[in-house]
N, C-alpha and C positions, 0 to 999 in steps of 0.2 A: 424689888425683881430680886429673885433667887439666884447667888451665883454658885456655881460649882465647878472647881479646878482640881483634875485630877494630877496624880505625879505618881514614880513611881515605876512606871513601864520603863522595859529597856529588852535588851537580848541575853536571853540563857542558854543554858542547854539542857536537854532532855532529863529529867530528875530533878532539876533542882527547884529551887523556891525564888520569890518574890512576895514584896506586899506592896500594894497598892493603896495610897491615900485618898481620900478626898475632902480639899476643905470649902466648907461651906459659909457663906456670908450674903446678907440681905434680907433673911426670913427668921423664922422661928426654927431652926433646926430638930430640936426636942420633939416638937409637934409634929413632924413629918414622919411616914415612913420610909425609909432610904432604901437603895438597892445599887446593884451592878448589873447591865446589859454587857455584852460583845457583839461585834459584827465580824466577822473573818472575812479577809476578798471575797468577792462574787457571794455572800450570804446574807441573808436577812438578820436582823437584828435578833439575837437571842438572850433570854433570862439566864443568869448568871444566880444571882443572891439577892436576898430581901431581909430588912431585920426590922422589927417592930419599934417603935417610939420608945422604950424603956427597955431594950436588950430581952424582954422574955421571948419572945419568939421570932424565929429564922427559917429562913426556905431556900432549899433549894434547888438549881437544875440538876435532871439526873446525871449528867455528864460531869459534873463537878462535887457530887456529893462524896463525901469521906476525903476530898482532897483540899478543898478550898473553905475559908473560915472568914465570913461576914462578922463586924462589930462594929460600936459607934463608942464617940466619947463626945457626950452630949455639951461636956464642959469647956471643950475646946473645939465644938463645932465642926468634928472630924469623923470620916468613914473610912471605914479600913477592910482592906481583903488580903487574907492571906493565903496563897495561894502554894502550893506544896505537889510534889509528884508532879511538875509540871510535864506535859507530853506537846510533840508538835501539833495534836490538833488543838492546845489550846491558843495557837497562834492566832491572836487579832486585836481588833480594836476594842478598850474596856471602855465602859462609859458607865461617869456616875449618875445615879438617878434618884430625885427627889422629891418629894409630894404624891407618892405612888397610893392610887387607888386600887381598887381590887378589879379583875384578880390581879395579884402584882406580878404572874410574869408575863400578863400582855403590854408588850410596849406603848400602847396606846392610852394604858392607864398613869403613863408618867406625867408629872407635869412639866418639870424641871431637868434640863439634860447641860452634862457638863462637855467638853468637847471632846473628850477622850483621849486615851493614852495608848502607846502602842505597846503590846508584848510579842513578842517574836522568841519560839522556842524551836531550836535545831536538833537534829536527830544526832 
């Protein structure tokens, strides 16, 4: 059973940056498409970013393009999300997603979920 544990969330001000990490265990990390989703209060789960097995392809949600960068370290079984120029609209619980099938933007394509880490951006 794959376990995903997020870290790096917190409270920041608009314009600040944060880096989220997701540590994976119990599976073949390098064989999975990995990604991040987020869920704001009262809203559905939203696709943020995904990355292919060997980092050759990345995908981003429209609202984060140009500000967020997804990366992975297969040797350390870790997924990252660098978030820059944060705005209050980025406030949400961020979930690490593993074993993503197609389409990567669809939450129902995700096989494994972390428990989430809260990011709060104040204006």
